[in-house]
MARROBA-362542 format. One record per residue (C-alpha): residue in one letter; x, y, z; residue number from 1. Coordinates in steps of 0.001 Angstrom, whole numbers, plus 500000, padded with zeros to 6 digits. Layout:
BEGIN
["A" [X Y Z] NUM];
...
***
This chain:
BEGIN
["X" [080641 666281 495124] 1];
["X" [080636 669824 494036] 2];
["X" [082071 670997 490974] 3];
["X" [084693 672952 493168] 4];
["X" [085435 669525 494701] 5];
["X" [085945 667537 491466] 6];
["X" [089042 665434 491819] 7];
["X" [092120 666892 490675] 8];
["X" [092831 664101 488208] 9];
["X" [089137 663397 486779] 10];
["X" [089715 664982 483206] 11];
["X" [093041 663338 482635] 12];
["X" [092937 662495 478788] 13];
["X" [093810 658637 478043] 14];
["X" [097346 658007 477443] 15];
["X" [096683 657492 473756] 16];
["X" [095703 661525 473639] 17];
["X" [098251 662584 475857] 18];
["X" [101732 664424 474880] 19];
["X" [104849 663631 476723] 20];
["X" [104618 667585 478357] 21];
["X" [101311 666854 479697] 22];
["X" [102704 663596 481594] 23];
["X" [105538 665436 482508] 24];
["X" [103276 668136 484021] 25];
["X" [101096 665537 486060] 26];
["X" [103888 663610 487435] 27];
["X" [105719 666668 488696] 28];
["X" [102154 667741 490338] 29];
["X" [102068 664251 491966] 30];
["X" [105509 664237 492946] 31];
["X" [106012 667970 493685] 32];
["X" [109102 668383 491476] 33];
["X" [109894 670991 489151] 34];
["X" [109202 670415 485397] 35];
["X" [112336 670836 483149] 36];
["X" [111149 672432 479948] 37];
["X" [113856 672850 476687] 38];
["X" [114015 676513 476140] 39];
["X" [113690 678289 472872] 40];
["X" [117254 678853 472779] 41];
["X" [118139 674955 473010] 42];
["X" [115921 674115 470195] 43];
["X" [117692 676652 467939] 44];
["X" [121089 675611 469167] 45];
["X" [119737 671845 468166] 46];
["X" [118519 673156 464854] 47];
["X" [121920 674820 463973] 48];
["X" [124003 672007 464700] 49];
["X" [121717 669465 462664] 50];
["X" [122136 671922 460073] 51];
["X" [125665 672351 460288] 52];
["X" [125940 668474 460239] 53];
["X" [124142 668507 457285] 54];
["X" [125901 670957 455523] 55];
["X" [129327 669533 456490] 56];
["X" [128576 666021 455226] 57];
["X" [127086 667368 451820] 58];
["X" [130350 669525 451271] 59];
["X" [132591 666483 451977] 60];
["X" [130421 664350 449392] 61];
["X" [130807 667298 446971] 62];
["X" [134789 667291 447454] 63];
["X" [135007 663636 447097] 64];
["X" [133321 663329 444079] 65];
["X" [135236 666456 442593] 66];
["X" [138264 664619 443471] 67];
["X" [137328 661382 441597] 68];
["X" [136332 663498 438914] 69];
["X" [139711 665202 438509] 70];
["X" [141493 661985 438869] 71];
["X" [139474 660277 436146] 72];
["X" [140390 663041 433907] 73];
["X" [144032 663155 434765] 74];
["X" [143822 659445 434108] 75];
["X" [142227 659979 430811] 76];
["X" [144595 662774 429710] 77];
["X" [147794 661174 430802] 78];
["X" [147692 657739 431740] 79];
["X" [148945 656232 435041] 80];
["X" [152525 655127 435831] 81];
["X" [151413 651503 435913] 82];
["X" [149362 651064 432606] 83];
["X" [147553 647862 431610] 84];
["X" [146454 646226 428313] 85];
["X" [148474 647065 425040] 86];
["X" [151073 649933 425127] 87];
["X" [154138 650978 423206] 88];
["X" [157448 652446 424703] 89];
["X" [160127 654584 422750] 90];
["X" [163256 654972 424918] 91];
["X" [165515 657933 423573] 92];
["X" [168923 657987 424307] 93];
["X" [171059 661187 423611] 94];
["X" [174537 659788 423739] 95];
["X" [176953 661860 425402] 96];
["X" [174605 665028 425748] 97];
["X" [175018 666747 429359] 98];
["X" [172980 669916 430567] 99];
["X" [175640 672367 428911] 100];
["X" [174940 670883 425345] 101];
["X" [171372 671871 425690] 102];
["X" [172273 675355 426828] 103];
["X" [174783 675830 424133] 104];
["X" [172368 674258 421354] 105];
["X" [169453 676516 422541] 106];
["X" [171708 679806 422281] 107];
["X" [172714 678799 418747] 108];
["X" [169607 678238 417630] 109];
["X" [168404 681648 418944] 110];
["X" [171375 683339 417324] 111];
["X" [170980 681635 413996] 112];
["X" [167319 682142 413476] 113];
["X" [166955 685384 415045] 114];
["X" [164732 683848 418064] 115];
["X" [164035 685424 421171] 116];
["X" [165935 684507 424375] 117];
["X" [162865 683028 425799] 118];
["X" [162640 680428 422829] 119];
["X" [163466 677058 423792] 120];
["X" [163930 673575 422469] 121];
["X" [161388 670571 422480] 122];
["X" [163496 668887 424884] 123];
["X" [163321 671770 427415] 124];
["X" [159457 671265 427766] 125];
["X" [159712 667632 428621] 126];
["X" [162401 667893 431256] 127];
["X" [161179 665854 434250] 128];
["X" [164467 664918 436097] 129];
["X" [168377 663856 436160] 130];
["X" [170176 660780 436295] 131];
["X" [173421 659758 438050] 132];
["X" [175702 658165 435850] 133];
["X" [178626 655926 437571] 134];
["X" [179256 652586 436718] 135];
["X" [180277 649641 439115] 136];
["X" [183753 650236 438304] 137];
["X" [184267 654014 437844] 138];
["X" [182769 657390 438875] 139];
["X" [183076 657960 435148] 140];
["X" [181150 655847 433100] 141];
["X" [181423 654726 429341] 142];
["X" [178570 653824 427067] 143];
["X" [178680 650194 427582] 144];
["X" [178001 650383 431516] 145];
["X" [175897 653263 431093] 146];
["X" [173549 651247 428527] 147];
["X" [173682 648041 430509] 148];
["X" [172161 650154 433364] 149];
["X" [169264 650948 430997] 150];
["X" [168856 647605 429572] 151];
["X" [169321 645519 432492] 152];
["X" [168441 647730 435260] 153];
["X" [172091 646924 436750] 154];
["X" [175456 648240 437345] 155];
["X" [178228 646990 435396] 156];
["X" [181751 647660 434637] 157];
["X" [183013 649915 431819] 158];
["X" [183073 647892 428663] 159];
["X" [180576 645488 429604] 160];
["X" [177805 644712 426989] 161];
["X" [174770 643655 429328] 162];
["X" [177444 641335 431371] 163];
["X" [177685 641558 435161] 164];
["X" [180764 642208 437074] 165];
["X" [180943 638528 437989] 166];
["X" [180909 638030 434248] 167];
["X" [177229 636152 433896] 168];
["X" [174773 637790 431587] 169];
["X" [171808 640102 432412] 170];
["X" [168819 639740 430585] 171];
["X" [167489 643100 428578] 172];
["X" [164277 644811 428680] 173];
["X" [164196 644340 424638] 174];
["X" [164742 640742 425137] 175];
["X" [162017 640180 427816] 176];
["X" [159893 642982 425703] 177];
["X" [160087 640034 422396] 178];
["X" [159576 637185 424942] 179];
["X" [156094 638443 426022] 180];
["X" [154962 639171 422454] 181];
["X" [156193 642804 421887] 182];
["X" [157745 643832 418494] 183];
["X" [161207 645452 418969] 184];
["X" [163572 647853 417053] 185];
["X" [166801 649639 417106] 186];
["X" [167567 653135 415305] 187];
["X" [170798 654633 415586] 188];
["X" [173281 657127 413790] 189];
["X" [176423 655104 414446] 190];
["X" [177126 651558 414060] 191];
["X" [174449 649333 414919] 192];
["X" [177227 647296 417007] 193];
["X" [178216 650290 418811] 194];
["X" [177796 649864 422739] 195];
["X" [174157 651471 423104] 196];
["X" [172283 649424 420621] 197];
["X" [174569 646301 421491] 198];
["X" [173571 646269 425082] 199];
["X" [169876 645838 424136] 200];
["X" [170295 642592 422377] 201];
["X" [173699 641024 422695] 202];
["X" [175998 639978 425747] 203];
["X" [179822 640261 425419] 204];
["X" [182533 640627 427891] 205];
["X" [183853 643694 426058] 206];
["X" [182245 646433 423721] 207];
["X" [185170 645767 421257] 208];
["X" [183825 642474 420513] 209];
["X" [181575 643915 417310] 210];
["X" [181923 640854 415062] 211];
["X" [180105 638752 417883] 212];
["X" [177781 641689 418539] 213];
["X" [176777 641494 414670] 214];
["X" [176387 637907 415079] 215];
["X" [173814 638071 417920] 216];
["X" [171847 641032 416531] 217];
["X" [170681 638934 413746] 218];
["X" [169927 635606 415990] 219];
["X" [172894 633966 416543] 220];
["X" [172142 633952 420007] 221];
["X" [170967 631776 422997] 222];
["X" [167526 633535 422899] 223];
["X" [167317 633442 419214] 224];
["X" [165739 636299 417005] 225];
["X" [164947 639273 419533] 226];
["X" [165151 642298 417195] 227];
["X" [162774 642760 414401] 228];
["X" [163905 645917 412894] 229];
["X" [167599 647689 412896] 230];
["X" [168177 650970 411062] 231];
["X" [171692 652816 411325] 232];
["X" [175361 652423 410128] 233];
["X" [177969 649574 410673] 234];
["X" [177488 647709 407502] 235];
["X" [181221 646678 407445] 236];
["X" [180615 644416 410311] 237];
["X" [177979 642102 408519] 238];
["X" [180407 641621 405188] 239];
["X" [182921 638861 405004] 240];
["X" [186303 639605 405227] 241];
["X" [186528 638794 401471] 242];
["X" [184837 641796 400399] 243];
["X" [186731 645535 400360] 244];
["X" [184146 646964 402166] 245];
["X" [184401 644476 405382] 246];
["X" [185760 645193 408743] 247];
["X" [185222 641626 410185] 248];
["X" [188269 639343 411014] 249];
["X" [186367 636278 409654] 250];
["X" [184609 635563 406592] 251];
["X" [181152 635234 407822] 252];
["X" [178384 636767 405592] 253];
["X" [175984 638053 407983] 254];
["X" [173887 639652 405397] 255];
["X" [173369 636525 403742] 256];
["X" [172460 634795 406991] 257];
["X" [169984 637736 407774] 258];
["X" [168254 637007 404789] 259];
["X" [168282 633326 405337] 260];
["X" [166603 634252 408863] 261];
["X" [163928 636111 406907] 262];
["X" [165340 639398 407316] 263];
["X" [164601 642156 404335] 264];
["X" [167823 643760 403963] 265];
["X" [168606 647313 402363] 266];
["X" [171991 649500 402267] 267];
["X" [171120 652546 400414] 268];
["X" [169007 655838 400392] 269];
["X" [166970 655045 397564] 270];
["X" [165493 651684 398874] 271];
["X" [164990 653620 401927] 272];
["X" [162861 656177 400453] 273];
["X" [160724 653239 398736] 274];
["X" [159684 652229 402218] 275];
["X" [157299 655125 402199] 276];
["X" [158285 656142 405682] 277];
["X" [157373 652716 406816] 278];
["X" [154568 651970 404700] 279];
["X" [156499 649308 402591] 280];
["X" [158639 647830 405373] 281];
["X" [158047 644168 405767] 282];
["X" [159752 642781 409499] 283];
["X" [162039 641497 410323] 284];
["X" [164137 644430 408657] 285];
["X" [167968 645216 408541] 286];
["X" [168933 648448 407143] 287];
["X" [172779 649593 407266] 288];
["X" [173183 652975 405436] 289];
["X" [177169 653521 406076] 290];
["X" [180094 651436 406246] 291];
["X" [180420 652821 409705] 292];
["X" [179066 655736 411453] 293];
["X" [176266 657756 409405] 294];
["X" [178087 661090 408978] 295];
["X" [177907 663994 411457] 296];
["X" [174366 665830 410742] 297];
["X" [176573 669115 409853] 298];
["X" [177904 667085 407030] 299];
["X" [175076 664511 406374] 300];
["X" [172823 667435 405279] 301];
["X" [174916 667832 402300] 302];
["X" [174779 664006 401550] 303];
["X" [170908 663602 402183] 304];
["X" [170676 661823 398957] 305];
["X" [173068 659149 400476] 306];
["X" [171974 658972 404193] 307];
["X" [168802 659194 405968] 308];
["X" [168425 661723 408850] 309];
["X" [167636 660300 412647] 310];
["X" [164098 661810 412431] 311];
["X" [163318 659969 409280] 312];
["X" [164397 656726 410370] 313];
["X" [162489 656959 413675] 314];
["X" [159535 657961 411931] 315];
["X" [159953 655017 409488] 316];
["X" [160283 652676 412586] 317];
["X" [157498 653921 414412] 318];
["X" [155222 653740 411570] 319];
["X" [156589 650013 410429] 320];
["X" [156113 648775 414337] 321];
["X" [152777 650290 414670] 322];
["X" [151503 648547 411687] 323];
["X" [153070 645377 412322] 324];
["X" [151102 645370 416163] 325];
["X" [148019 646645 414785] 326];
["X" [145991 643310 415533] 327];
["X" [148009 642240 418208] 328];
["X" [147365 642521 421829] 329];
["X" [150944 643752 422543] 330];
["X" [152541 646970 421305] 331];
["X" [156121 647340 420739] 332];
["X" [159691 648547 422185] 333];
["X" [162022 650852 420505] 334];
["X" [165291 652438 421196] 335];
["X" [166237 655508 419186] 336];
["X" [169717 657050 419653] 337];
["X" [171185 660219 418863] 338];
["X" [174580 658366 418820] 339];
["X" [176851 661214 417415] 340];
["X" [176155 663780 420271] 341];
["X" [178920 661911 421917] 342];
["X" [181026 661496 419015] 343];
["X" [181240 665277 418675] 344];
["X" [182002 665723 422541] 345];
["X" [184869 663224 422288] 346];
["X" [186106 665491 419331] 347];
["X" [185664 668654 421138] 348];
["X" [183826 669994 418247] 349];
["X" [181036 672541 419290] 350];
["X" [180013 673208 415789] 351];
["X" [178942 669230 414973] 352];
["X" [177751 668983 418490] 353];
["X" [174897 671601 418175] 354];
["X" [173774 670057 414904] 355];
["X" [173651 666746 416436] 356];
["X" [171659 668031 419506] 357];
["X" [169183 669819 416923] 358];
["X" [168805 666658 415041] 359];
["X" [167884 664819 418101] 360];
["X" [165387 667228 419104] 361];
["X" [163741 667163 415707] 362];
["X" [163603 663328 416275] 363];
["X" [162172 663910 419686] 364];
["X" [159370 665958 418295] 365];
["X" [158729 663341 415742] 366];
["X" [158202 660737 418430] 367];
["X" [155804 663118 420113] 368];
["X" [153790 663784 416935] 369];
["X" [153535 659853 416476] 370];
["X" [152207 659625 420162] 371];
["X" [149709 662366 419584] 372];
["X" [148302 660277 416779] 373];
["X" [148657 656840 417848] 374];
["X" [145544 655066 419130] 375];
["X" [147558 652531 421444] 376];
["X" [148653 654295 424660] 377];
["X" [152645 655004 424103] 378];
["X" [155355 656724 426346] 379];
["X" [158416 658462 425410] 380];
["X" [161185 658380 428070] 381];
["X" [164645 659877 427035] 382];
["X" [167919 660284 428907] 383];
["X" [171856 660365 428286] 384];
["X" [174249 657580 429256] 385];
["X" [176615 660105 430038] 386];
["X" [178152 663386 429294] 387];
["X" [181321 663718 426992] 388];
["X" [183885 666542 426835] 389];
["X" [183424 668317 430035] 390];
["X" [181699 671079 428131] 391];
["X" [181358 674393 429452] 392];
["X" [179751 677567 427681] 393];
["X" [182667 679576 428797] 394];
["X" [186639 679581 428049] 395];
["X" [189360 681519 429661] 396];
["X" [191725 682199 426971] 397];
["X" [194259 684394 428757] 398];
["X" [195740 684956 432049] 399];
["X" [193749 688047 432673] 400];
["X" [190160 687731 434113] 401];
["X" [187885 686654 431383] 402];
["X" [185109 688806 429954] 403];
["X" [181530 686822 430460] 404];
["X" [180844 686062 426802] 405];
["X" [180488 683154 424419] 406];
["X" [179734 683620 420720] 407];
["X" [177304 681176 419111] 408];
["X" [177431 683004 415888] 409];
["X" [181142 681497 415435] 410];
["X" [179352 678152 415238] 411];
["X" [176863 679198 412871] 412];
["X" [179676 680046 410409] 413];
["X" [181017 676510 410259] 414];
["X" [179389 674260 407248] 415];
["X" [181260 671353 408200] 416];
["X" [182441 669330 410972] 417];
["X" [186247 669501 412330] 418];
["X" [186304 665627 411229] 419];
["X" [185211 666584 407599] 420];
["X" [187773 669238 407230] 421];
["X" [190707 666706 408797] 422];
["X" [189680 664066 406056] 423];
["X" [189645 666534 403305] 424];
["X" [193333 667712 404618] 425];
["X" [194559 664147 404727] 426];
["X" [193105 663582 401154] 427];
["X" [194753 666887 399871] 428];
["X" [198276 665583 401663] 429];
["X" [198021 662221 399939] 430];
["X" [197394 663560 396526] 431];
["X" [200399 666250 397148] 432];
["X" [202561 663500 397987] 433];
["X" [201868 661451 394985] 434];
["X" [202647 664676 393119] 435];
["X" [205867 665110 394822] 436];
["X" [204645 668383 396178] 437];
["X" [205743 669165 399744] 438];
["X" [206183 673062 399487] 439];
["X" [204889 674091 403107] 440];
["X" [203779 677483 401692] 441];
["X" [201529 675990 399364] 442];
["X" [200267 673932 402212] 443];
["X" [199303 677021 404417] 444];
["X" [197679 678695 401735] 445];
["X" [195387 675486 401190] 446];
["X" [194839 675102 404867] 447];
["X" [193860 679034 405336] 448];
["X" [191395 678556 402332] 449];
["X" [189795 675133 403908] 450];
["X" [189136 677019 407311] 451];
["X" [187855 680194 405482] 452];
["X" [185317 678376 403329] 453];
["X" [184083 675558 405675] 454];
["X" [184679 677034 409031] 455];
["X" [184255 680745 408690] 456];
["X" [187719 681253 410087] 457];
["X" [189667 684113 408527] 458];
["X" [192243 684814 411030] 459];
["X" [194053 681593 411392] 460];
["X" [197367 681994 413234] 461];
["X" [200755 681045 412340] 462];
["X" [200760 678780 415290] 463];
["X" [197688 677018 414443] 464];
["X" [198656 676344 410923] 465];
["X" [202249 675255 412074] 466];
["X" [200139 672718 414560] 467];
["X" [198187 671470 411410] 468];
["X" [201130 670946 409363] 469];
["X" [203405 669044 412108] 470];
["X" [200530 666801 413297] 471];
["X" [198224 665923 410537] 472];
["X" [197107 662915 412481] 473];
["X" [195552 665112 415016] 474];
["X" [194163 667614 412726] 475];
["X" [190715 666962 413680] 476];
["X" [191538 668122 417329] 477];
["X" [193554 671090 416028] 478];
["X" [190410 672277 413810] 479];
["X" [188052 671810 416577] 480];
["X" [190090 673785 419367] 481];
["X" [190295 676667 416300] 482];
["X" [186750 676986 416147] 483];
["X" [186315 676452 420237] 484];
["X" [188532 679075 421152] 485];
["X" [186707 681975 418820] 486];
["X" [183391 680794 420153] 487];
["X" [185086 680876 423714] 488];
["X" [183454 677223 424288] 489];
["X" [185551 675306 426879] 490];
["X" [186509 671546 427191] 491];
["X" [187969 669790 430134] 492];
["X" [188708 666342 428421] 493];
["X" [188217 664294 425045] 494];
["X" [186662 661689 427149] 495];
["X" [183566 661371 429408] 496];
["X" [182700 663353 432492] 497];
["X" [180865 661988 435732] 498];
["X" [178059 664762 435365] 499];
["X" [174403 664223 435970] 500];
["X" [172387 664218 433016] 501];
["X" [168896 664992 432029] 502];
["X" [165641 662919 432144] 503];
["X" [162731 663553 429531] 504];
["X" [159412 662217 429053] 505];
["X" [156414 662670 426873] 506];
["X" [154107 662653 429716] 507];
["X" [155162 663251 433570] 508];
["X" [152540 661702 434996] 509];
["X" [153160 658132 433263] 510];
["X" [156876 658506 434155] 511];
["X" [156312 660049 437545] 512];
["X" [158818 657124 439113] 513];
["X" [161351 659047 437115] 514];
["X" [160544 662555 438441] 515];
["X" [163669 664013 440397] 516];
["X" [167388 662730 440587] 517];
["X" [167796 659325 440122] 518];
["X" [170354 656637 439556] 519];
["X" [170646 655514 435891] 520];
["X" [169596 651812 436937] 521];
["X" [166386 653259 438178] 522];
["X" [165558 654253 434418] 523];
["X" [166308 650611 433278] 524];
["X" [163955 649403 435927] 525];
["X" [161233 651910 435215] 526];
["X" [161327 650425 431521] 527];
["X" [160715 646988 432495] 528];
["X" [157716 648008 435153] 529];
["X" [156154 650227 432613] 530];
["X" [156121 647539 429861] 531];
["X" [155459 644980 432610] 532];
["X" [158029 642350 431372] 533];
["X" [160035 639872 433449] 534];
["X" [163726 640562 432736] 535];
["X" [164625 637977 435565] 536];
["X" [163379 635466 433846] 537];
["X" [165386 636293 430647] 538];
["X" [168541 636577 432937] 539];
["X" [167752 632842 434219] 540];
["X" [167375 631571 430774] 541];
["X" [170348 633130 429476] 542];
["X" [172433 631865 432276] 543];
["X" [171304 628313 431982] 544];
["X" [171673 628100 428098] 545];
["X" [175413 629515 428644] 546];
["X" [176597 626705 430747] 547];
***
């Protein structure tokens, strides 16, 4: 066969050496069909899609890693809302403090210290939400029902101390914490048997049963000993009625009983100072520094050698509880209450209230300082049980349209509370009566001097003086109205109001469930959840033992 007649496929390479393109060409020759080759454009498009897919996947991985890293950093910085392991919870209650109390105190502080209008309170930097305050029996709660919402996480009627509307007891977060191995404490500036502290460690149908509350606080209680540390006032409820300082109806000596149960007891400033801010404190501990309430801060500052401040008591309690739980796998639960903000509201006394709010603000800062240094994860949550007084930073004094003013400098001129002035006035009247002196002219002179020296009021009217002389039993209200009118501060009631109140926290991430507007019972449920304690189990135990 000639070269030109060589078979078409004679030089076909073996299948091992051929490529797909060659095979396709040969098949096309045999079949007569056209070969479909991929164009250069198709190759480029496929390459671009592959590159895009790779870039997209890489970017997604980077984003996921960044989110995970950020979450880790956030957790390290702030913790989570459901912590694990050892922890401390400090719950602060600003009894009777509504939003206007903050506005009034902020402006007062700015005026008194020459601060810019942008200067704020410590509390302002930790606001996270608000609480709705109604009780089961009224749109306007009292402190007992308000504190029951916090302690039990349930609504109850006004006057109830951790008792539900069906008259059965409800377990409290403090009692549940103690049962789980936490150390516990109560720090207040009112009587330790008053409604708010009572609701965390006692159960009575009416808040007026303070003798029984005192009994339960020291462990005469179905659950036994539940409170490791108590600091505040209310000494008279712990002394037998055979002593002059007692306000009990029976002859029980609860101080002696507390000592027999292992409590260390002190009742004066010197012994408090010897505690070295908690370093020398041995639990369980009972410190009662006043027969009834510790004086308003505006008055207490002149009796600092007699009564400790809220800040000092809080710092002492924190250090003592931290030391006591150092080698434990459980931390502590502590209630700290700025109790007398409420009393100033009841008295419609703006000068007393701004000093009470500032005292609470200082204590809040002390707790934040403790948390910053404490090794154990700790959280501060604060709120009010209700607003008191229907306070407004404005007042219409006449029928004509009012000017838009209020005057904080008027409050700065007051050195004492209206309550203190009323007490001084009654003492003066008693002394005058014993001398047989009833000269009204002299009495008016005394009242003008009292108002000038202790309230900074130089223009008391004849009507105001006549009211004080005619009704000395309500002198505290009259003195408070004298300064309120001049400051143009308004009040709508001597009782409570239904206003929503603020919620604060040291860490908004850990307290995230409380961000926004909530029922007060949600605050109570958060406390138990954050500590991871079983309040319902305590409720069941109480009901079984109460049968």
